[in-house]
NUKOL-609177 format. One line per field, with one value per residue (C-alpha): residue in three letters; x, y, z. Coordinates in steps of 0.1 Angstrom, whole numbers. Layout:
aa: [ALA;...];
u: [X;...];
v: [Y;...];
w: [Z;...];
//
This chain:
aa: [UNK;UNK;UNK;UNK;UNK;UNK;UNK;UNK;UNK;UNK;UNK;UNK;UNK;UNK;UNK;UNK;UNK;UNK;UNK;UNK;UNK;UNK;UNK;UNK;UNK;UNK;UNK;UNK;UNK;UNK;UNK;UNK;UNK;UNK;UNK;UNK;UNK;UNK;UNK;UNK;UNK;UNK;UNK;UNK;UNK;UNK;UNK;UNK;UNK;UNK;UNK;UNK;UNK;UNK;UNK;UNK;UNK;UNK;UNK;UNK;UNK;UNK;UNK;UNK;UNK;UNK;UNK;UNK;UNK;UNK;UNK;UNK;UNK;UNK;UNK;UNK;UNK;UNK;UNK;UNK;UNK;UNK;UNK;UNK;UNK;UNK;UNK;UNK;UNK;UNK;UNK;UNK;UNK;UNK;UNK;UNK;UNK;UNK;UNK;UNK;UNK;UNK;UNK;UNK;UNK;UNK;UNK;UNK;UNK;UNK;UNK;UNK;UNK;UNK;UNK;UNK;UNK;UNK;UNK;UNK;UNK;UNK;UNK;UNK;UNK;UNK;UNK;UNK;UNK;UNK;UNK;UNK;UNK;UNK;UNK;UNK;UNK;UNK;UNK;UNK;UNK;UNK;UNK;UNK;UNK;UNK;UNK;UNK;UNK;UNK;UNK;UNK;UNK;UNK;UNK;UNK;UNK;UNK;UNK;UNK;UNK;UNK;UNK;UNK;UNK;UNK;UNK;UNK;UNK;UNK;UNK;UNK;UNK;UNK;UNK;UNK;UNK;UNK;UNK;UNK;UNK;UNK;UNK;UNK;UNK;UNK;UNK;UNK;UNK;UNK;UNK;UNK;UNK;UNK;UNK;UNK;UNK;UNK;UNK;UNK;UNK;UNK;UNK;UNK;UNK;UNK;UNK;UNK;UNK;UNK;UNK;UNK;UNK;UNK;UNK;UNK;UNK;UNK;UNK;UNK;UNK;UNK;UNK;UNK;UNK;UNK;UNK;UNK;UNK;UNK;UNK;UNK;UNK;UNK;UNK;UNK;UNK;UNK;UNK;UNK;UNK;UNK;UNK;UNK;UNK;UNK;UNK;UNK;UNK;UNK;UNK;UNK;UNK;UNK;UNK;UNK;UNK;UNK;UNK;UNK;UNK;UNK;UNK;UNK;UNK;UNK;UNK;UNK;UNK;UNK;UNK;UNK;UNK;UNK;UNK;UNK;UNK;UNK;UNK;UNK;UNK;UNK;UNK;UNK;UNK;UNK;UNK;UNK;UNK;UNK;UNK;UNK;UNK;UNK;UNK;UNK;UNK;UNK;UNK;UNK;UNK;UNK;UNK;UNK;UNK;UNK;UNK;UNK;UNK;UNK;UNK;UNK;UNK;UNK;UNK;UNK;UNK;UNK;UNK;UNK;UNK;UNK;UNK;UNK;UNK;UNK;UNK;UNK;UNK;UNK;UNK;UNK;UNK;UNK;UNK;UNK;UNK;UNK;UNK;UNK;UNK;UNK;UNK;UNK;UNK;UNK;UNK;UNK;UNK;UNK;UNK;UNK;UNK;UNK;UNK;UNK;UNK;UNK;UNK;UNK;UNK;UNK;UNK;UNK;UNK;UNK;UNK;UNK;UNK;UNK;UNK;UNK;UNK;UNK;UNK;UNK;UNK;UNK;UNK;UNK;UNK;UNK;UNK;UNK;UNK;UNK;UNK;UNK;UNK;UNK;UNK;UNK;UNK;UNK;UNK;UNK;UNK;UNK;UNK;UNK;UNK;UNK;UNK;UNK;UNK;UNK;UNK;UNK;UNK;UNK;UNK;UNK;UNK;UNK;UNK;UNK;UNK;UNK;UNK;UNK;UNK;UNK;UNK;UNK;UNK;UNK;UNK;UNK;UNK;UNK;UNK;UNK;UNK;UNK;UNK;UNK;UNK;UNK;UNK;UNK;UNK;UNK;UNK;UNK;UNK;UNK;UNK;UNK;UNK;UNK;UNK;UNK];
u: [314;336;315;283;300;310;275;260;285;275;238;245;264;236;209;229;232;195;184;206;193;157;166;181;150;126;146;143;106;95;119;102;68;81;95;61;45;73;66;29;34;48;13;-2;-18;-51;-36;-13;-43;-63;-35;-33;-70;-62;-35;-57;-74;-40;-28;-59;-48;-13;-26;-45;-15;10;-13;-14;23;30;9;24;60;54;40;66;95;81;77;113;124;107;122;89;102;74;48;67;64;27;22;41;18;-13;-4;3;-30;-52;-35;-40;-77;-83;-65;-83;-117;-107;-95;-128;-148;-127;-132;-170;-173;-148;-171;-190;-158;-139;-168;-169;-132;-139;-128;-144;-155;-121;-104;-129;-122;-85;-92;-116;-88;-61;-79;-82;-45;-36;-57;-42;-7;-17;-28;5;24;5;14;50;49;36;66;89;73;82;118;120;106;134;159;167;164;188;165;135;159;173;138;127;156;150;113;122;146;121;95;118;127;91;76;86;79;44;34;48;52;80;80;45;30;18;18;-10;-6;-16;-26;9;24;2;9;47;43;22;49;77;58;51;88;97;69;83;119;108;85;113;136;110;104;141;144;116;100;64;45;12;10;-16;-24;-60;-52;-27;-54;-77;-49;-35;-65;-70;-34;-33;-65;-52;-22;-36;-69;-53;-23;-47;-68;-35;-25;-60;-58;-34;-55;-86;-66;-53;-89;-99;-68;-74;-109;-94;-68;-94;-111;-80;-76;-60;-25;-27;-40;-12;14;0;2;39;46;30;53;83;72;74;107;123;112;130;153;124;103;132;136;99;104;137;133;100;112;143;122;97;126;137;101;98;131;121;151;137;172;181;147;153;188;174;147;170;194;167;151;185;193;159;159;195;190;155;162;194;177;147;167;188;157;140;169;169;131;129;152;136;102;115;127;95;68;65;40;54;24;27;64;57;31;53;83;62;51;87;100;74;69;102;120;89;93;120;92;69;96;97;59;62;89;70;38;58;75;42;29;60;61;27;8;-10;-39;-17;0;-34;-45;-12;-16;-52;-40;-13;-37;-70;-59;-25;-23;-58;-70;-39;-41;-78;-74;-44;-62;-93;-73;-44;-52;-23;5;-17;-22;15;23;-6;5;41;29;7;37;58;31;27;64;63;33;49;82;63;43;75;93;65;62;99;104;83;93;86;51;45;56;31;4;10;8;-25;-41;-29];
v: [-202;-208;-237;-215;-189;-215;-229;-194;-187;-220;-211;-177;-192;-218;-191;-170;-200;-208;-172;-155;-174;-166;-130;-126;-144;-122;-91;-101;-110;-80;-58;-65;-58;-24;-18;-29;-1;23;16;19;53;65;57;83;87;70;36;36;43;15;-10;2;-7;-43;-48;-58;-86;-97;-99;-120;-146;-145;-149;-181;-196;-186;-200;-234;-232;-226;-256;-280;-268;-274;-309;-319;-306;-324;-356;-354;-346;-378;-398;-403;-396;-415;-394;-363;-373;-378;-345;-327;-342;-333;-296;-292;-308;-292;-259;-255;-263;-239;-210;-217;-215;-183;-167;-175;-160;-128;-125;-128;-104;-78;-48;-49;-53;-25;-2;-9;-1;33;29;56;51;59;34;7;9;3;-25;-43;-47;-55;-79;-110;-114;-104;-132;-157;-147;-149;-185;-194;-177;-197;-230;-219;-209;-244;-260;-236;-246;-283;-273;-251;-279;-301;-274;-263;-226;-222;-234;-212;-183;-190;-194;-161;-144;-161;-151;-116;-111;-124;-101;-71;-78;-81;-53;-23;-43;-53;-20;5;-16;-13;4;9;-15;6;-22;-33;-6;-16;-53;-57;-58;-87;-106;-102;-116;-146;-155;-151;-174;-200;-203;-206;-232;-253;-254;-259;-288;-305;-301;-314;-345;-352;-349;-375;-356;-364;-396;-409;-438;-437;-400;-404;-423;-396;-369;-387;-390;-355;-332;-326;-316;-297;-278;-272;-253;-240;-225;-202;-195;-186;-164;-148;-143;-130;-103;-81;-81;-72;-45;-33;-30;-9;12;18;30;56;66;68;96;117;116;98;110;96;63;61;70;44;17;25;26;-9;-22;-5;-20;-56;-49;-33;-63;-87;-101;-105;-123;-145;-155;-162;-187;-202;-203;-222;-255;-254;-246;-274;-299;-287;-289;-325;-334;-316;-293;-262;-249;-244;-229;-202;-195;-193;-169;-146;-146;-140;-111;-94;-96;-84;-53;-42;-47;-33;-2;6;2;22;52;52;52;78;101;95;97;126;108;74;90;108;74;56;82;103;128;155;154;116;120;145;122;91;108;116;79;67;90;78;41;27;30;14;-18;-29;-34;-49;-74;-86;-93;-110;-134;-142;-150;-172;-190;-197;-216;-238;-244;-257;-226;-214;-201;-177;-166;-159;-138;-119;-112;-100;-78;-63;-51;-45;-33;-16;-7;2;22;44;48;58;81;98;103;117;142;152;139;125;132;117;86;81;87;66;36;39;41;10;-10;-1;-11;-44;-52;-45;-68;-96;-94;-96;-126;-144;-138;-152;-184;-192;-187;-218;-241;-274;-264;-249;-281;-301;-276;-275;-312;-313;-290;-254];
w: [444;414;404;406;384;358;358;353;325;308;311;296;267;261;263;237;214;216;213;187;157;167;174;139;124;144;134;97;99;119;99;67;83;93;58;45;64;54;17;22;39;6;-9;14;48;39;28;58;81;64;70;106;111;100;126;155;135;121;158;165;140;154;189;181;163;191;217;199;193;230;240;215;222;259;254;229;250;281;261;250;285;297;268;249;214;196;214;204;168;171;188;160;134;153;156;119;109;136;134;97;100;130;114;81;97;115;83;65;93;93;56;58;87;76;69;102;122;105;109;146;148;133;97;74;38;23;46;39;1;7;33;9;-17;9;33;11;2;37;52;28;37;74;70;52;80;106;90;89;125;135;118;136;169;162;155;186;208;197;206;170;167;138;110;120;122;87;72;88;72;38;39;48;20;-5;8;8;-28;-39;-19;-41;-72;-62;-45;-69;-101;-127;-161;-175;-148;-119;-94;-70;-44;-8;-18;-33;2;12;-20;-15;20;7;-18;8;33;5;-2;35;39;11;24;61;51;33;63;87;66;66;104;107;136;125;120;107;131;160;155;165;196;206;199;224;249;246;240;277;286;252;260;296;282;248;261;287;263;235;258;269;233;224;250;230;198;219;236;203;190;220;216;179;187;210;184;156;173;171;133;103;110;146;133;108;134;158;131;125;162;165;139;156;189;177;160;190;211;189;216;240;213;205;241;244;216;227;265;270;254;276;307;297;296;330;343;330;348;380;379;396;405;368;361;387;373;337;346;365;336;310;329;335;298;288;311;302;264;261;283;264;230;241;254;222;199;220;216;178;175;150;126;130;124;93;78;85;77;45;59;82;105;109;116;144;160;156;172;203;206;203;231;255;246;236;270;287;267;292;317;291;282;318;317;283;296;328;308;283;312;329;300;299;337;344;355;323;342;362;329;314;345;344;307;314;342;321;294;312;346;337;300;287;317;317;279;280;310;294;261;279;299;276;241;220;245;273;252;247;284;296;275;288;324;318;305;336;360;341;344;382;387;367;386;419;407;395;428;448;426;424;461;466;437;453;464;430;412;432;427;390;386;405;379;383];
//
């Protein structure tokens, strides 16, 4: 019994060491995005609403890059667990090259199709004017951010979460320093307004990309040797993980698009409040997001070594931490919702609508965190298809139907309550799925190797 307690304590310490650098990095990265929106809110409700309309498409880019990052981190960590260091270097080079091209093509497509897409999302003429000026620099910064994320994925696959965390903090500090200057100007210069926020982010990501590339080259974790042969060898296992992972990651942007359509029918103040709540959601989930980045490489190495006992202990520990932390934070922010809304929103109507969202949504993120961790673990443990189906069920069976039903019956308060109920249902379903799978680890391991 004492030996088990010692092992659990060692796992907790290791999980903390792996997670806290990423948590600080995620806090810094998402914090500056929230501050971006807070600065933009000072420009008026219309610019903030315009930025809110771009969030689903920005999440689309992030979904593609995260799906690719999940796949490459899983393959690299498994290669390292099997002692194939040369292959891990080839895989690292492949994701940096292919990822840059894929995200680049996506960015160009979103630029060319911007007006039809935003009209379908419900943007009016005023919002389209702001979006047209903002969307170009925002897409450029998104491409730079994707390249940076792929480098972070390589570091995380090798068990190094410190450098990505430090780079996130550095990028965030640069962005925070440039935001007020570029948005509002200084002296006689009036600044760029809404596009200034995107340009500040682009410069911040460029600096982070420069420093991270230098560090990556020094670690010698990439190679130019036999990359094409590795691409031929690895495209099937990569696609087997990346395709379901990307579909899983694309579900939230699609759901966000459908949600913003529902919100757009309620008014500009509601759209602006929903956009701020979306930023606050990602910031409040910083510990969960950090664990979804630090845990999969660790689980992947255990998977490669066939250590299902440690996998079970890791998942129990991670879910316990997630629920306790997220529920405590959610209740605290719900109690402080009027003051949080006052800090984030300049308009009194937006403040009122945002406070309502905070009270309903923030506590429900404890259940959402459970679902996010289970989906993330699934991609690392050889059942990406199940992870994809779970992600789909969360959004299209639990979340969106509850949100739309609540909106139809009770308007804004129904939307907030429906979204919260959907999150709770998703967490319950994810927990049931995980319990079923981990109760049969040996059967699951054989099933995964045979093709999910």
